[in-house]
Biopython code that builds the backbone (N, CA, C, O; Angstrom):
import numpy as np
from Bio.PDB.StructureBuilder import StructureBuilder

atoms = [
    (1, "MET", "N", (-3.345, 22.052, 10.141)),
    (1, "MET", "CA", (-2.065, 21.385, 10.304)),
    (1, "MET", "C", (-2.121, 20.398, 11.475)),
    (1, "MET", "O", (-1.557, 19.307, 11.402)),
    (2, "LYS", "N", (-2.804, 20.789, 12.550)),
    (2, "LYS", "CA", (-2.905, 19.898, 13.712)),
    (2, "LYS", "C", (-3.598, 18.593, 13.311)),
    (2, "LYS", "O", (-3.174, 17.507, 13.706)),
    (3, "HIS", "N", (-4.664, 18.714, 12.528)),
    (3, "HIS", "CA", (-5.395, 17.533, 12.061)),
    (3, "HIS", "C", (-4.487, 16.637, 11.234)),
    (3, "HIS", "O", (-4.511, 15.416, 11.386)),
    (4, "ARG", "N", (-3.690, 17.232, 10.366)),
    (4, "ARG", "CA", (-2.786, 16.460, 9.501)),
    (4, "ARG", "C", (-1.760, 15.679, 10.323)),
    (4, "ARG", "O", (-1.480, 14.518, 10.022)),
    (5, "VAL", "N", (-1.210, 16.294, 11.336)),
    (5, "VAL", "CA", (-0.226, 15.620, 12.198)),
    (5, "VAL", "C", (-0.887, 14.482, 12.973)),
    (5, "VAL", "O", (-0.348, 13.377, 13.030)),
    (6, "ILE", "N", (-2.045, 14.742, 13.566)),
    (6, "ILE", "CA", (-2.746, 13.709, 14.333)),
    (6, "ILE", "C", (-3.133, 12.549, 13.425)),
    (6, "ILE", "O", (-2.958, 11.386, 13.787)),
    (7, "PHE", "N", (-3.663, 12.870, 12.236)),
    (7, "PHE", "CA", (-4.034, 11.816, 11.293)),
    (7, "PHE", "C", (-2.818, 10.983, 10.897)),
    (7, "PHE", "O", (-2.900, 9.755, 10.871)),
    (8, "ALA", "N", (-1.703, 11.621, 10.593)),
    (8, "ALA", "CA", (-0.491, 10.895, 10.210)),
    (8, "ALA", "C", (-0.014, 9.991, 11.338)),
    (8, "ALA", "O", (0.414, 8.863, 11.092)),
    (9, "LEU", "N", (-0.084, 10.475, 12.568)),
    (9, "LEU", "CA", (0.329, 9.652, 13.712)),
    (9, "LEU", "C", (-0.585, 8.440, 13.883)),
    (9, "LEU", "O", (-0.111, 7.320, 14.074)),
    (10, "LEU", "N", (-1.887, 8.670, 13.814)),
    (10, "LEU", "CA", (-2.830, 7.557, 14.000)),
    (10, "LEU", "C", (-2.773, 6.554, 12.856)),
    (10, "LEU", "O", (-2.784, 5.344, 13.085)),
    (11, "MET", "N", (-2.714, 7.049, 11.638)),
    (11, "MET", "CA", (-2.665, 6.148, 10.491)),
    (11, "MET", "C", (-1.359, 5.348, 10.483)),
    (11, "MET", "O", (-1.374, 4.138, 10.258)),
    (12, "SER", "N", (-0.246, 6.012, 10.724)),
    (12, "SER", "CA", (1.033, 5.306, 10.723)),
    (12, "SER", "C", (1.118, 4.317, 11.882)),
    (12, "SER", "O", (1.683, 3.234, 11.734)),
    (13, "PHE", "N", (0.558, 4.687, 13.038)),
    (13, "PHE", "CA", (0.530, 3.774, 14.177)),
    (13, "PHE", "C", (-0.215, 2.498, 13.808)),
    (13, "PHE", "O", (0.284, 1.390, 14.004)),
    (14, "THR", "N", (-1.419, 2.674, 13.269)),
    (14, "THR", "CA", (-2.272, 1.525, 12.952)),
    (14, "THR", "C", (-1.648, 0.648, 11.875)),
    (14, "THR", "O", (-1.538, -0.566, 12.049)),
    (15, "LEU", "N", (-1.246, 1.244, 10.781)),
    (15, "LEU", "CA", (-0.675, 0.452, 9.686)),
    (15, "LEU", "C", (0.634, -0.229, 10.084)),
    (15, "LEU", "O", (0.833, -1.408, 9.790)),
    (16, "SER", "N", (1.520, 0.500, 10.746)),
    (16, "SER", "CA", (2.796, -0.109, 11.118)),
    (16, "SER", "C", (2.609, -1.215, 12.153)),
    (16, "SER", "O", (3.332, -2.211, 12.132)),
    (17, "LEU", "N", (1.646, -1.048, 13.055)),
    (17, "LEU", "CA", (1.393, -2.081, 14.062)),
    (17, "LEU", "C", (0.942, -3.385, 13.407)),
    (17, "LEU", "O", (1.492, -4.453, 13.680)),
    (18, "PHE", "N", (-0.068, -3.283, 12.535)),
    (18, "PHE", "CA", (-0.587, -4.491, 11.896)),
    (18, "PHE", "C", (0.359, -5.070, 10.851)),
    (18, "PHE", "O", (0.501, -6.289, 10.753)),
    (19, "MET", "N", (1.000, -4.217, 10.079)),
    (19, "MET", "CA", (1.915, -4.723, 9.044)),
    (19, "MET", "C", (3.155, -5.357, 9.672)),
    (19, "MET", "O", (3.627, -6.386, 9.190)),
    (20, "SER", "N", (3.684, -4.766, 10.732)),
    (20, "SER", "CA", (4.846, -5.370, 11.376)),
    (20, "SER", "C", (4.476, -6.709, 12.004)),
    (20, "SER", "O", (5.292, -7.631, 12.011)),
    (21, "ALA", "N", (3.251, -6.830, 12.535)),
    (21, "ALA", "CA", (2.797, -8.116, 13.075)),
    (21, "ALA", "C", (2.712, -9.155, 11.970)),
    (21, "ALA", "O", (3.176, -10.283, 12.130)),
    (22, "TRP", "N", (2.117, -8.769, 10.847)),
    (22, "TRP", "CA", (1.957, -9.706, 9.740)),
    (22, "TRP", "C", (3.305, -10.153, 9.175)),
    (22, "TRP", "O", (3.534, -11.347, 8.983)),
    (23, "ILE", "N", (4.189, -9.204, 8.911)),
    (23, "ILE", "CA", (5.487, -9.545, 8.339)),
    (23, "ILE", "C", (6.321, -10.369, 9.314)),
    (23, "ILE", "O", (7.024, -11.292, 8.903)),
    (24, "THR", "N", (6.247, -10.045, 10.598)),
    (24, "THR", "CA", (6.961, -10.845, 11.599)),
    (24, "THR", "C", (6.414, -12.263, 11.614)),
    (24, "THR", "O", (7.183, -13.223, 11.675)),
    (25, "PHE", "N", (5.106, -12.404, 11.561)),
    (25, "PHE", "CA", (4.502, -13.734, 11.533)),
    (25, "PHE", "C", (4.909, -14.502, 10.279)),
    (25, "PHE", "O", (5.243, -15.684, 10.361)),
    (26, "VAL", "N", (4.884, -13.851, 9.132)),
    (26, "VAL", "CA", (5.280, -14.511, 7.879)),
    (26, "VAL", "C", (6.746, -14.955, 7.947)),
    (26, "VAL", "O", (7.096, -16.029, 7.457)),
    (27, "ASN", "N", (7.584, -14.139, 8.545)),
    (27, "ASN", "CA", (9.010, -14.453, 8.596)),
    (27, "ASN", "C", (9.372, -15.513, 9.629)),
    (27, "ASN", "O", (10.215, -16.368, 9.358)),
    (28, "ILE", "N", (8.750, -15.475, 10.813)),
    (28, "ILE", "CA", (9.169, -16.417, 11.858)),
    (28, "ILE", "C", (8.062, -17.361, 12.315)),
    (28, "ILE", "O", (8.343, -18.338, 13.010)),
    (29, "GLY", "N", (6.809, -17.092, 11.941)),
    (29, "GLY", "CA", (5.708, -17.951, 12.363)),
    (29, "GLY", "C", (5.437, -17.811, 13.849)),
    (29, "GLY", "O", (5.805, -16.819, 14.478)),
    (30, "VAL", "N", (4.789, -18.824, 14.393)),
    (30, "VAL", "CA", (4.497, -18.831, 15.830)),
    (30, "VAL", "C", (5.799, -19.160, 16.547)),
    (30, "VAL", "O", (6.373, -20.233, 16.355)),
    (31, "HIS", "N", (6.251, -18.242, 17.360)),
    (31, "HIS", "CA", (7.546, -18.362, 18.025)),
    (31, "HIS", "C", (7.368, -17.883, 19.462)),
    (31, "HIS", "O", (6.590, -16.963, 19.711)),
    (32, "PRO", "N", (8.071, -18.488, 20.403)),
    (32, "PRO", "CA", (7.930, -18.056, 21.800)),
    (32, "PRO", "C", (8.226, -16.572, 22.017)),
    (32, "PRO", "O", (7.634, -15.942, 22.894)),
    (33, "ASP", "N", (9.128, -16.020, 21.231)),
    (33, "ASP", "CA", (9.496, -14.604, 21.373)),
    (33, "ASP", "C", (8.832, -13.718, 20.316)),
    (33, "ASP", "O", (9.332, -12.642, 19.990)),
    (34, "PHE", "N", (7.699, -14.188, 19.786)),
    (34, "PHE", "CA", (7.030, -13.442, 18.717)),
    (34, "PHE", "C", (6.765, -11.986, 19.110)),
    (34, "PHE", "O", (7.063, -11.071, 18.342)),
    (35, "ALA", "N", (6.211, -11.775, 20.291)),
    (35, "ALA", "CA", (5.856, -10.416, 20.719)),
    (35, "ALA", "C", (7.092, -9.514, 20.782)),
    (35, "ALA", "O", (7.030, -8.341, 20.413)),
    (36, "SER", "N", (8.182, -10.054, 21.238)),
    (36, "SER", "CA", (9.425, -9.275, 21.321)),
    (36, "SER", "C", (9.925, -8.887, 19.934)),
    (36, "SER", "O", (10.297, -7.736, 19.705)),
    (37, "PHE", "N", (9.936, -9.850, 19.004)),
    (37, "PHE", "CA", (10.359, -9.560, 17.633)),
    (37, "PHE", "C", (9.410, -8.559, 16.979)),
    (37, "PHE", "O", (9.841, -7.643, 16.278)),
    (38, "TRP", "N", (8.124, -8.748, 17.218)),
    (38, "TRP", "CA", (7.111, -7.866, 16.633)),
    (38, "TRP", "C", (7.285, -6.434, 17.135)),
    (38, "TRP", "O", (7.287, -5.495, 16.340)),
    (39, "MET", "N", (7.430, -6.265, 18.441)),
    (39, "MET", "CA", (7.568, -4.925, 18.991)),
    (39, "MET", "C", (8.846, -4.243, 18.512)),
    (39, "MET", "O", (8.863, -3.032, 18.292)),
    (40, "HIS", "N", (9.911, -5.018, 18.351)),
    (40, "HIS", "CA", (11.151, -4.450, 17.813)),
    (40, "HIS", "C", (10.930, -3.954, 16.380)),
    (40, "HIS", "O", (11.359, -2.856, 16.024)),
    (41, "ALA", "N", (10.265, -4.762, 15.572)),
    (41, "ALA", "CA", (9.971, -4.360, 14.195)),
    (41, "ALA", "C", (9.059, -3.140, 14.171)),
    (41, "ALA", "O", (9.255, -2.237, 13.358)),
    (42, "TRP", "N", (8.070, -3.106, 15.048)),
    (42, "TRP", "CA", (7.134, -1.987, 15.071)),
    (42, "TRP", "C", (7.815, -0.688, 15.496)),
    (42, "TRP", "O", (7.549, 0.364, 14.914)),
    (43, "VAL", "N", (8.682, -0.745, 16.493)),
    (43, "VAL", "CA", (9.404, 0.450, 16.950)),
    (43, "VAL", "C", (10.249, 1.032, 15.819)),
    (43, "VAL", "O", (10.401, 2.249, 15.714)),
    (44, "LEU", "N", (10.791, 0.168, 14.982)),
    (44, "LEU", "CA", (11.570, 0.651, 13.832)),
    (44, "LEU", "C", (10.668, 1.181, 12.718)),
    (44, "LEU", "O", (11.033, 2.124, 12.017)),
    (45, "ALA", "N", (9.496, 0.575, 12.556)),
    (45, "ALA", "CA", (8.613, 0.922, 11.441)),
    (45, "ALA", "C", (7.792, 2.182, 11.687)),
    (45, "ALA", "O", (7.571, 2.953, 10.753)),
    (46, "TRP", "N", (7.335, 2.414, 12.911)),
    (46, "TRP", "CA", (6.398, 3.504, 13.148)),
    (46, "TRP", "C", (6.960, 4.886, 12.788)),
    (46, "TRP", "O", (6.269, 5.651, 12.116)),
    (47, "PRO", "N", (8.177, 5.235, 13.204)),
    (47, "PRO", "CA", (8.667, 6.569, 12.837)),
    (47, "PRO", "C", (8.755, 6.775, 11.319)),
    (47, "PRO", "O", (8.429, 7.848, 10.812)),
    (48, "VAL", "N", (9.189, 5.756, 10.617)),
    (48, "VAL", "CA", (9.288, 5.853, 9.158)),
    (48, "VAL", "C", (7.895, 5.989, 8.550)),
    (48, "VAL", "O", (7.675, 6.822, 7.671)),
    (49, "ALA", "N", (6.963, 5.172, 9.019)),
    (49, "ALA", "CA", (5.592, 5.247, 8.524)),
    (49, "ALA", "C", (4.975, 6.609, 8.834)),
    (49, "ALA", "O", (4.198, 7.131, 8.034)),
    (50, "GLY", "N", (5.307, 7.181, 9.969)),
    (50, "GLY", "CA", (4.783, 8.496, 10.330)),
    (50, "GLY", "C", (5.254, 9.586, 9.379)),
    (50, "GLY", "O", (4.464, 10.421, 8.939)),
    (51, "VAL", "N", (6.527, 9.574, 9.069)),
    (51, "VAL", "CA", (7.074, 10.566, 8.142)),
    (51, "VAL", "C", (6.468, 10.386, 6.750)),
    (51, "VAL", "O", (6.086, 11.361, 6.103)),
    (52, "ILE", "N", (6.382, 9.142, 6.297)),
    (52, "ILE", "CA", (5.798, 8.866, 4.981)),
    (52, "ILE", "C", (4.336, 9.304, 4.945)),
    (52, "ILE", "O", (3.900, 9.915, 3.969)),
    (53, "SER", "N", (3.577, 9.001, 5.994)),
    (53, "SER", "CA", (2.169, 9.398, 6.047)),
    (53, "SER", "C", (2.019, 10.910, 6.024)),
    (53, "SER", "O", (1.144, 11.439, 5.338)),
    (54, "PHE", "N", (2.858, 11.598, 6.760)),
    (54, "PHE", "CA", (2.759, 13.049, 6.826)),
    (54, "PHE", "C", (3.094, 13.689, 5.482)),
    (54, "PHE", "O", (2.436, 14.641, 5.062)),
    (55, "ILE", "N", (4.108, 13.171, 4.817)),
    (55, "ILE", "CA", (4.542, 13.753, 3.540)),
    (55, "ILE", "C", (3.630, 13.329, 2.393)),
    (55, "ILE", "O", (3.204, 14.170, 1.602)),
    (56, "ALA", "N", (3.331, 12.052, 2.296)),
    (56, "ALA", "CA", (2.575, 11.532, 1.155)),
    (56, "ALA", "C", (1.065, 11.692, 1.313)),
    (56, "ALA", "O", (0.338, 11.669, 0.319)),
    (57, "GLY", "N", (0.587, 11.852, 2.531)),
    (57, "GLY", "CA", (-0.845, 11.908, 2.789)),
    (57, "GLY", "C", (-1.622, 12.903, 1.940)),
    (57, "GLY", "O", (-2.603, 12.518, 1.304)),
    (58, "PRO", "N", (-1.217, 14.168, 1.908)),
    (58, "PRO", "CA", (-1.977, 15.148, 1.116)),
    (58, "PRO", "C", (-2.004, 14.818, -0.379)),
    (58, "PRO", "O", (-3.030, 14.996, -1.035)),
    (59, "PHE", "N", (-0.892, 14.344, -0.912)),
    (59, "PHE", "CA", (-0.831, 13.988, -2.332)),
    (59, "PHE", "C", (-1.735, 12.797, -2.633)),
    (59, "PHE", "O", (-2.456, 12.791, -3.631)),
    (60, "LEU", "N", (-1.691, 11.796, -1.766)),
    (60, "LEU", "CA", (-2.523, 10.618, -1.972)),
    (60, "LEU", "C", (-4.004, 10.939, -1.786)),
    (60, "LEU", "O", (-4.858, 10.378, -2.473)),
    (61, "HIS", "N", (-4.298, 11.832, -0.870)),
    (61, "HIS", "CA", (-5.683, 12.256, -0.669)),
    (61, "HIS", "C", (-6.223, 12.935, -1.932)),
    (61, "HIS", "O", (-7.333, 12.639, -2.373)),
    (62, "ALA", "N", (-5.443, 13.835, -2.505)),
    (62, "ALA", "CA", (-5.853, 14.517, -3.740)),
    (62, "ALA", "C", (-5.976, 13.530, -4.896)),
    (62, "ALA", "O", (-6.907, 13.622, -5.696)),
    (63, "PHE", "N", (-5.045, 12.591, -4.987)),
    (63, "PHE", "CA", (-5.079, 11.577, -6.040)),
    (63, "PHE", "C", (-6.323, 10.698, -5.911)),
    (63, "PHE", "O", (-6.958, 10.359, -6.910)),
    (64, "ALA", "N", (-6.664, 10.335, -4.683)),
    (64, "ALA", "CA", (-7.861, 9.527, -4.450)),
    (64, "ALA", "C", (-9.120, 10.271, -4.890)),
    (64, "ALA", "O", (-10.037, 9.674, -5.456)),
    (65, "HIS", "N", (-9.158, 11.581, -4.625)),
    (65, "HIS", "CA", (-10.306, 12.381, -5.074)),
    (65, "HIS", "C", (-10.414, 12.379, -6.594)),
    (65, "HIS", "O", (-11.513, 12.261, -7.137)),
    (66, "LYS", "N", (-9.282, 12.507, -7.284)),
    (66, "LYS", "CA", (-9.285, 12.491, -8.747)),
    (66, "LYS", "C", (-9.735, 11.127, -9.286)),
    (66, "LYS", "O", (-10.511, 11.053, -10.239)),
    (67, "LEU", "N", (-9.245, 10.062, -8.669)),
    (67, "LEU", "CA", (-9.653, 8.724, -9.104)),
    (67, "LEU", "C", (-11.136, 8.491, -8.860)),
    (67, "LEU", "O", (-11.829, 7.935, -9.713)),
    (68, "ALA", "N", (-11.622, 8.910, -7.709)),
    (68, "ALA", "CA", (-13.023, 8.706, -7.376)),
    (68, "ALA", "C", (-13.940, 9.491, -8.323)),
    (68, "ALA", "O", (-15.035, 9.037, -8.656)),
    (69, "ALA", "N", (-13.488, 10.650, -8.743)),
    (69, "ALA", "CA", (-14.288, 11.456, -9.659)),
    (69, "ALA", "C", (-14.430, 10.794, -11.022)),
    (69, "ALA", "O", (-15.427, 10.998, -11.716)),
    (70, "LYS", "N", (-13.421, 9.992, -11.409)),
    (70, "LYS", "CA", (-13.444, 9.320, -12.710)),
    (70, "LYS", "C", (-14.229, 8.012, -12.678)),
    (70, "LYS", "O", (-14.624, 7.499, -13.725)),
    (71, "VAL", "N", (-14.452, 7.483, -11.510)),
    (71, "VAL", "CA", (-15.145, 6.182, -11.401)),
    (71, "VAL", "C", (-16.637, 6.390, -11.360)),
    (71, "VAL", "O", (-17.394, 5.423, -11.270)),
]
sb = StructureBuilder()
sb.init_structure("model")
sb.init_model(0)
sb.init_chain("A")
sb.init_seg("    ")
for serial, (resi, resn, name, xyz) in enumerate(atoms, 1):
    if name == "N":
        sb.init_residue(resn, " ", resi, " ")
    sb.init_atom(name, np.array(xyz, "f"), 0.0, 1.0, " ", f" {name:<3s}", serial, name[0])
structure = sb.get_structure()
């Protein structure tokens, strides 16, 4: 269980950080306050991504194993 929580935190941190940067850039482009907008988006995204990663992670892991076995 400890591994699952740590993995969910790290995965959600990484994905939400990069995705919020990308979406902020797509929406506003290069802007003087880019970092501020990005960090605001990331603070909102990380908790949601963490919960989704924790809940969906085991199911997606099992699904990936099934898909890999068929390929």
